Structure formats: C-alpha cells, structure tokens
C-alpha positions, 0 to 999 in steps of 0.5 A: 464213068466206070468201064467194065474191064474185058475180064468181067465182060468175058465172064458175063458172056460165058456165065450168062449164056449158060443161064440163058441170059441175054447180054447186050453191049451198047455204045453208051456208058452207064455208071453201074450194072443194073438187074431188075427183078419184080419190085427190086433193082440191084445196082452193081458198082464195078470197083477196081478191087471188089464190086459193091452192090446195092439192092433197092426195093420199090415197085415204082422205081423198078418200073422206071428202070424197066422203061429205061432198060427196054429203051436201051435194049431196043436201040440199034 
C-alpha cells in the first residue's frame, strides 16, 4: 500500500479548500488517489519521486467507482 505523505496531505487540505472541494480522510488504505468526473476516472499513484496518473473512460466503471466512493464517504 502507498501512503500519502504529510506534505501532499497539507497541499490537498489547502488547495482543495480554495476550490471548494471537500477532502475526507478515512482509516482505510486505498492504493491510489481517485477522481471521478462524468464517465471518466482518474487514478493517481503517489510515487516517491513523481506521481503517475491513469485516465480511464467508461460509463459503467465510473458508476461503480461512484458507488464505492459514496460507501467510503458515508462511513463514520
């Protein structure tokens, strides 16, 4: 599993709040960063030196990721 280091975490907190994006930390490790928009999923792997991103386009996969996202978001 890859852990996001504290510098990335602080950057997210600061930059996402400027854009009005909510950022929730959970106590479950997820191996990649995930962003979902319409029928696209952006997966970000936080490498030690440089992040790597993959853009997937699939309406069905995007919907499955949304279900996963909301199950994580609504956890206590």
